N, CA, C and O atoms as CSV, one atom per row, in Angstrom:
chain,resi,resn,atom,element,x,y,z
A,1,MET,N,N,10.090,-0.795,14.206
A,1,MET,CA,C,11.532,-0.650,14.337
A,1,MET,C,C,12.071,0.097,13.169
A,1,MET,O,O,11.640,-0.144,12.042
A,2,LEU,N,N,13.045,1.044,13.393
A,2,LEU,CA,C,13.734,1.629,12.333
A,2,LEU,C,C,14.767,0.822,11.734
A,2,LEU,O,O,15.258,-0.112,12.368
A,3,LEU,N,N,15.179,1.139,10.426
A,3,LEU,CA,C,16.130,0.329,9.775
A,3,LEU,C,C,17.419,0.387,10.567
A,3,LEU,O,O,18.041,-0.670,10.680
A,4,SER,N,N,17.919,1.523,11.149
A,4,SER,CA,C,19.159,1.685,11.784
A,4,SER,C,C,19.191,0.728,13.003
A,4,SER,O,O,20.221,0.140,13.334
A,5,GLU,N,N,17.942,0.597,13.690
A,5,GLU,CA,C,17.905,-0.263,14.863
A,5,GLU,C,C,18.064,-1.724,14.416
A,5,GLU,O,O,18.800,-2.493,15.034
A,6,HIS,N,N,17.361,-2.098,13.325
A,6,HIS,CA,C,17.449,-3.520,12.841
A,6,HIS,C,C,18.932,-3.763,12.490
A,6,HIS,O,O,19.497,-4.790,12.865
A,7,ILE,N,N,19.558,-2.814,11.770
A,7,ILE,CA,C,20.959,-3.046,11.363
A,7,ILE,C,C,21.850,-3.222,12.602
A,7,ILE,O,O,22.726,-4.086,12.630
A,8,LYS,N,N,21.618,-2.416,13.589
A,8,LYS,CA,C,22.470,-2.572,14.878
A,8,LYS,C,C,22.281,-3.940,15.438
A,8,LYS,O,O,23.252,-4.631,15.745
A,9,HIS,N,N,20.981,-4.368,15.586
A,9,HIS,CA,C,20.821,-5.767,16.145
A,9,HIS,C,C,21.459,-6.852,15.186
A,9,HIS,O,O,21.942,-7.876,15.669
A,10,CYS,N,N,21.457,-6.640,13.943
A,10,CYS,CA,C,22.015,-7.630,13.016
A,10,CYS,C,C,23.522,-7.627,13.221
A,10,CYS,O,O,24.149,-8.685,13.284
A,11,GLN,N,N,24.132,-6.368,13.331
A,11,GLN,CA,C,25.512,-6.291,13.465
A,11,GLN,C,C,26.007,-6.965,14.740
A,11,GLN,O,O,27.036,-7.640,14.742
A,12,GLU,N,N,25.201,-6.756,15.901
A,12,GLU,CA,C,25.575,-7.440,17.149
A,12,GLU,C,C,25.531,-8.922,16.904
A,12,GLU,O,O,26.509,-9.589,17.241
A,13,LEU,N,N,24.536,-9.474,16.374
A,13,LEU,CA,C,24.334,-10.939,16.132
A,13,LEU,C,C,25.419,-11.412,15.198
A,13,LEU,O,O,25.963,-12.489,15.444
A,14,LEU,N,N,25.781,-10.706,14.154
A,14,LEU,CA,C,26.920,-11.153,13.357
A,14,LEU,C,C,28.238,-11.186,14.156
A,14,LEU,O,O,28.991,-12.145,13.993
A,15,GLU,N,N,28.544,-10.248,14.965
A,15,GLU,CA,C,29.755,-10.283,15.857
A,15,GLU,C,C,29.691,-11.453,16.725
A,15,GLU,O,O,30.709,-12.130,16.868
A,16,GLU,N,N,28.555,-11.783,17.348
A,16,GLU,CA,C,28.494,-12.839,18.348
A,16,GLU,C,C,28.429,-14.236,17.717
A,16,GLU,O,O,29.028,-15.159,18.269
A,17,TYR,N,N,27.779,-14.426,16.662
A,17,TYR,CA,C,27.509,-15.729,16.116
A,17,TYR,C,C,28.193,-15.971,14.697
A,17,TYR,O,O,28.251,-17.101,14.212
A,18,GLY,N,N,28.657,-14.954,14.124
A,18,GLY,CA,C,29.338,-15.141,12.771
A,18,GLY,C,C,28.159,-14.978,11.730
A,18,GLY,O,O,27.037,-14.578,12.040
A,19,ASP,N,N,28.552,-15.336,10.462
A,19,ASP,CA,C,27.754,-15.251,9.212
A,19,ASP,C,C,26.813,-16.423,9.149
A,19,ASP,O,O,27.041,-17.294,8.311
A,20,VAL,N,N,25.735,-16.535,9.986
A,20,VAL,CA,C,24.878,-17.664,9.922
A,20,VAL,C,C,23.775,-17.387,9.009
A,20,VAL,O,O,23.627,-16.246,8.572
A,21,GLU,N,N,22.954,-18.377,8.672
A,21,GLU,CA,C,21.742,-18.301,7.869
A,21,GLU,C,C,20.590,-17.467,8.494
A,21,GLU,O,O,20.348,-17.502,9.700
A,22,CYS,N,N,19.938,-16.763,7.660
A,22,CYS,CA,C,18.806,-15.949,8.140
A,22,CYS,C,C,17.450,-16.676,7.805
A,22,CYS,O,O,17.331,-17.363,6.790
A,23,TYR,N,N,16.536,-16.506,8.624
A,23,TYR,CA,C,15.189,-17.010,8.494
A,23,TYR,C,C,14.115,-16.023,8.902
A,23,TYR,O,O,14.379,-15.146,9.725
A,24,THR,N,N,12.905,-16.134,8.353
A,24,THR,CA,C,11.857,-15.221,8.708
A,24,THR,C,C,10.686,-16.084,9.338
A,24,THR,O,O,10.438,-17.225,8.949
A,25,ALA,N,N,10.013,-15.460,10.309
A,25,ALA,CA,C,8.871,-16.151,10.916
A,25,ALA,C,C,7.688,-16.084,9.921
A,25,ALA,O,O,7.495,-15.081,9.233
A,26,ASP,N,N,6.925,-17.149,9.869
A,26,ASP,CA,C,5.680,-17.220,8.944
A,26,ASP,C,C,4.574,-16.386,9.490
A,26,ASP,O,O,3.716,-15.964,8.714
A,27,ASP,N,N,4.520,-16.092,10.857
A,27,ASP,CA,C,3.560,-15.397,11.463
A,27,ASP,C,C,4.042,-14.798,12.734
A,27,ASP,O,O,5.150,-15.116,13.167
A,28,ALA,N,N,3.227,-13.892,13.404
A,28,ALA,CA,C,3.631,-13.324,14.642
A,28,ALA,C,C,3.859,-14.221,15.785
A,28,ALA,O,O,4.627,-13.906,16.693
A,29,GLU,N,N,3.197,-15.354,15.763
A,29,GLU,CA,C,3.422,-16.418,16.868
A,29,GLU,C,C,4.539,-17.311,16.613
A,29,GLU,O,O,4.820,-18.110,17.506
A,30,GLY,N,N,5.229,-17.308,15.532
A,30,GLY,CA,C,6.291,-18.149,15.260
A,30,GLY,C,C,5.863,-19.607,15.019
A,30,GLY,O,O,6.500,-20.565,15.455
A,31,ASN,N,N,4.744,-19.702,14.299
A,31,ASN,CA,C,4.195,-21.058,14.029
A,31,ASN,C,C,4.933,-21.765,12.862
A,31,ASN,O,O,4.620,-22.904,12.516
A,32,GLY,N,N,5.870,-21.093,12.297
A,32,GLY,CA,C,6.623,-21.641,11.199
A,32,GLY,C,C,7.721,-20.670,10.814
A,32,GLY,O,O,7.615,-19.485,11.128
A,33,TYR,N,N,8.783,-21.130,10.138
A,33,TYR,CA,C,9.925,-20.382,9.766
A,33,TYR,C,C,10.341,-20.795,8.252
A,33,TYR,O,O,10.253,-21.940,7.808
A,34,SER,N,N,10.755,-19.795,7.621
A,34,SER,CA,C,11.237,-20.037,6.195
A,34,SER,C,C,12.615,-19.341,6.000
A,34,SER,O,O,12.864,-18.264,6.541
A,35,LYS,N,N,13.442,-19.958,5.257
A,35,LYS,CA,C,14.820,-19.466,4.954
A,35,LYS,C,C,14.599,-18.184,4.201
A,35,LYS,O,O,13.661,-18.073,3.412
A,36,THR,N,N,15.494,-17.171,4.449
A,36,THR,CA,C,15.405,-15.901,3.705
A,36,THR,C,C,16.260,-16.050,2.468
A,36,THR,O,O,17.445,-16.371,2.545
A,37,TYR,N,N,15.611,-15.800,1.273
A,37,TYR,CA,C,16.336,-16.019,0.038
A,37,TYR,C,C,16.519,-14.662,-0.711
A,37,TYR,O,O,17.306,-14.591,-1.654
A,38,TYR,N,N,15.823,-13.629,-0.309
A,38,TYR,CA,C,15.846,-12.449,-1.129
A,38,TYR,C,C,16.352,-11.235,-0.212
A,38,TYR,O,O,16.131,-11.247,0.998
A,39,PRO,N,N,16.974,-10.287,-0.776
A,39,PRO,CA,C,17.386,-9.128,0.023
A,39,PRO,C,C,16.220,-8.238,0.386
A,39,PRO,O,O,15.182,-8.387,-0.259
A,40,PRO,N,N,16.270,-7.331,1.340
A,40,PRO,CA,C,15.346,-6.430,1.773
A,40,PRO,C,C,14.834,-5.625,0.496
A,40,PRO,O,O,15.557,-5.480,-0.490
A,41,SER,N,N,13.598,-5.133,0.573
A,41,SER,CA,C,13.019,-4.370,-0.590
A,41,SER,C,C,12.490,-3.042,-0.122
A,41,SER,O,O,11.780,-2.977,0.881
A,42,PRO,N,N,12.820,-1.984,-0.824
A,42,PRO,CA,C,12.298,-0.626,-0.436
A,42,PRO,C,C,10.757,-0.638,-0.881
A,42,PRO,O,O,10.421,-1.142,-1.952
A,43,VAL,N,N,9.864,-0.068,-0.017
A,43,VAL,CA,C,8.445,-0.025,-0.320
A,43,VAL,C,C,7.945,1.281,0.287
A,43,VAL,O,O,8.529,1.931,1.154
A,44,TYR,N,N,6.687,1.594,-0.338
A,44,TYR,CA,C,5.847,2.670,0.268
A,44,TYR,C,C,4.784,1.971,1.058
A,44,TYR,O,O,4.150,1.040,0.561
A,45,VAL,N,N,4.559,2.425,2.359
A,45,VAL,CA,C,3.546,1.835,3.164
A,45,VAL,C,C,2.445,2.969,3.323
A,45,VAL,O,O,2.654,4.067,3.840
A,46,ARG,N,N,1.292,2.546,2.819
A,46,ARG,CA,C,0.075,3.471,2.948
A,46,ARG,C,C,-0.716,3.116,4.044
A,46,ARG,O,O,-1.286,2.027,3.985
A,47,LYS,N,N,-0.879,3.897,5.142
A,47,LYS,CA,C,-1.502,3.562,6.400
A,47,LYS,C,C,-2.905,4.176,6.396
A,47,LYS,O,O,-3.032,5.354,6.731
A,48,THR,N,N,-3.928,3.467,6.046
A,48,THR,CA,C,-5.287,3.938,6.136
A,48,THR,C,C,-5.930,3.008,7.119
A,48,THR,O,O,-5.359,2.726,8.173
A,49,ASP,N,N,-7.148,2.508,6.788
A,49,ASP,CA,C,-7.838,1.535,7.594
A,49,ASP,C,C,-7.103,0.316,7.683
A,49,ASP,O,O,-7.142,-0.331,8.729
A,50,GLU,N,N,-6.390,-0.096,6.634
A,50,GLU,CA,C,-5.478,-1.229,6.522
A,50,GLU,C,C,-4.199,-0.737,6.010
A,50,GLU,O,O,-4.114,0.271,5.308
A,51,ILE,N,N,-3.130,-1.513,6.395
A,51,ILE,CA,C,-1.764,-1.159,5.876
A,51,ILE,C,C,-1.622,-1.773,4.446
A,51,ILE,O,O,-1.781,-2.977,4.247
A,52,GLU,N,N,-1.334,-0.937,3.528
A,52,GLU,CA,C,-1.122,-1.365,2.048
A,52,GLU,C,C,0.454,-1.214,1.819
A,52,GLU,O,O,0.990,-0.157,2.151
A,53,VAL,N,N,1.154,-2.179,1.298
A,53,VAL,CA,C,2.500,-2.156,1.024
A,53,VAL,C,C,2.666,-2.080,-0.545
A,53,VAL,O,O,2.209,-2.983,-1.245
A,54,ILE,N,N,3.303,-1.031,-1.075
A,54,ILE,CA,C,3.459,-0.963,-2.414
A,54,ILE,C,C,4.992,-1.068,-2.726
A,54,ILE,O,O,5.745,-0.188,-2.310
A,55,PRO,N,N,5.447,-2.080,-3.418
A,55,PRO,CA,C,6.811,-2.340,-3.725
A,55,PRO,C,C,7.339,-0.992,-4.730
A,55,PRO,O,O,6.629,-0.505,-5.611
A,56,GLU,N,N,8.583,-0.571,-4.426
A,56,GLU,CA,C,9.193,0.453,-5.260
A,56,GLU,C,C,9.056,0.158,-6.771
A,56,GLU,O,O,8.809,1.029,-7.605
A,57,SER,N,N,9.241,-1.160,-7.046
A,57,SER,CA,C,9.148,-1.591,-8.467
A,57,SER,C,C,7.801,-1.360,-9.115
A,57,SER,O,O,7.671,-1.382,-10.338
A,58,SER,N,N,6.765,-1.130,-8.250
A,58,SER,CA,C,5.437,-0.854,-8.733
A,58,SER,C,C,4.946,0.535,-8.726
A,58,SER,O,O,3.787,0.800,-9.043
A,59,PHE,N,N,5.804,1.425,-8.371
A,59,PHE,CA,C,5.411,2.838,-8.269
A,59,PHE,C,C,4.844,3.299,-9.563
A,59,PHE,O,O,3.738,3.839,-9.560
A,60,GLU,N,N,5.549,3.120,-10.744
A,60,GLU,CA,C,5.046,3.618,-11.980
A,60,GLU,C,C,3.691,3.220,-12.347
A,60,GLU,O,O,2.952,4.015,-12.928
A,61,GLU,N,N,3.317,2.026,-12.040
A,61,GLU,CA,C,2.040,1.465,-12.278
A,61,GLU,C,C,0.926,2.265,-11.494
A,61,GLU,O,O,-0.149,2.591,-11.997
A,62,TYR,N,N,1.294,2.525,-10.271
A,62,TYR,CA,C,0.287,3.328,-9.421
A,62,TYR,C,C,0.128,4.709,-9.903
A,62,TYR,O,O,-0.971,5.263,-9.869
A,63,ILE,N,N,1.258,5.322,-10.382
A,63,ILE,CA,C,1.289,6.691,-10.890
A,63,ILE,C,C,0.479,6.749,-12.259
A,63,ILE,O,O,-0.254,7.709,-12.495
A,64,GLU,N,N,0.624,5.743,-13.116
A,64,GLU,CA,C,-0.209,5.615,-14.291
A,64,GLU,C,C,-1.746,5.706,-14.085
A,64,GLU,O,O,-2.535,6.343,-14.782
A,65,ASP,N,N,-2.041,4.881,-12.900
A,65,ASP,CA,C,-3.438,4.782,-12.600
A,65,ASP,C,C,-4.013,6.037,-11.845
A,65,ASP,O,O,-5.208,6.325,-11.906
A,66,ASP,N,N,-3.147,6.725,-11.173
A,66,ASP,CA,C,-3.445,7.985,-10.473
A,66,ASP,C,C,-2.364,8.928,-10.304
A,66,ASP,O,O,-1.543,8.806,-9.395
A,67,GLU,N,N,-2.335,9.935,-11.214
A,67,GLU,CA,C,-1.262,10.875,-11.258
A,67,GLU,C,C,-0.950,11.613,-9.914
A,67,GLU,O,O,0.194,11.994,-9.666
A,68,GLU,N,N,-1.908,11.788,-9.125
A,68,GLU,CA,C,-1.738,12.452,-7.859
A,68,GLU,C,C,-0.867,11.672,-6.906
A,68,GLU,O,O,-0.315,12.222,-5.953
A,69,MET,N,N,-0.749,10.386,-7.172
A,69,MET,CA,C,0.072,9.460,-6.321
A,69,MET,C,C,1.637,9.842,-6.404
A,69,MET,O,O,2.432,9.476,-5.539
A,70,VAL,N,N,1.984,10.571,-7.464
A,70,VAL,CA,C,3.412,10.907,-7.662
A,70,VAL,C,C,4.021,11.641,-6.506
A,70,VAL,O,O,5.202,11.505,-6.186
A,71,ASN,N,N,3.112,12.478,-5.853
A,71,ASN,CA,C,3.580,13.264,-4.648
A,71,ASN,C,C,3.529,12.399,-3.361
A,71,ASN,O,O,4.143,12.792,-2.370
A,72,GLU,N,N,2.825,11.241,-3.330
A,72,GLU,CA,C,2.693,10.451,-2.201
A,72,GLU,C,C,3.728,9.287,-2.188
A,72,GLU,O,O,4.269,8.916,-1.147
A,73,LEU,N,N,3.955,8.766,-3.336
A,73,LEU,CA,C,4.696,7.564,-3.373
A,73,LEU,C,C,6.239,7.916,-3.122
A,73,LEU,O,O,6.930,8.428,-4.003
A,74,LYS,N,N,6.680,7.624,-1.951
A,74,LYS,CA,C,8.144,7.766,-1.658
A,74,LYS,C,C,8.430,6.557,-0.676
A,74,LYS,O,O,7.598,6.181,0.150
A,75,VAL,N,N,9.516,6.054,-0.816
A,75,VAL,CA,C,9.936,4.876,0.017
A,75,VAL,C,C,9.939,5.377,1.464
A,75,VAL,O,O,10.581,6.367,1.815
A,76,ASN,N,N,9.171,4.625,2.298
A,76,ASN,CA,C,9.008,4.945,3.714
A,76,ASN,C,C,9.146,3.710,4.553
A,76,ASN,O,O,8.910,3.727,5.761
A,77,GLY,N,N,9.553,2.572,3.861
A,77,GLY,CA,C,9.730,1.375,4.738
A,77,GLY,C,C,10.577,0.376,3.943
A,77,GLY,O,O,10.881,0.608,2.772
A,78,ILE,N,N,10.959,-0.748,4.591
A,78,ILE,CA,C,11.797,-1.846,4.126
A,78,ILE,C,C,11.058,-3.107,4.419
A,78,ILE,O,O,10.632,-3.271,5.562
A,79,VAL,N,N,10.857,-4.033,3.488
A,79,VAL,CA,C,10.267,-5.237,3.707
A,79,VAL,C,C,11.503,-6.239,3.770
A,79,VAL,O,O,12.370,-6.251,2.896
A,80,LEU,N,N,11.508,-7.040,4.831
A,80,LEU,CA,C,12.566,-7.997,5.024
A,80,LEU,C,C,11.937,-9.376,4.385
A,80,LEU,O,O,11.019,-9.958,4.963
A,81,ASN,N,N,12.455,-9.823,3.237
A,81,ASN,CA,C,11.838,-10.955,2.590
A,81,ASN,C,C,12.474,-12.278,3.068
A,81,ASN,O,O,12.072,-13.353,2.621
């Protein structure tokens, strides 16, 4: 889902239900839920055999380890915390 789609859904829910608490599912099956305490975070998602999520706050560490990463590391996703 794109960020714009997510925002649209959130705006519709805000209009219908007001400013209610937010929760995140603990897994895809909804086996548990946790209250959302932190705002969304910008990340770089590397899609290879597995999905690797690198927080924007860690970009410098990755670049220090591999200077070629400077061209690859750009925000391309948002993590909903």
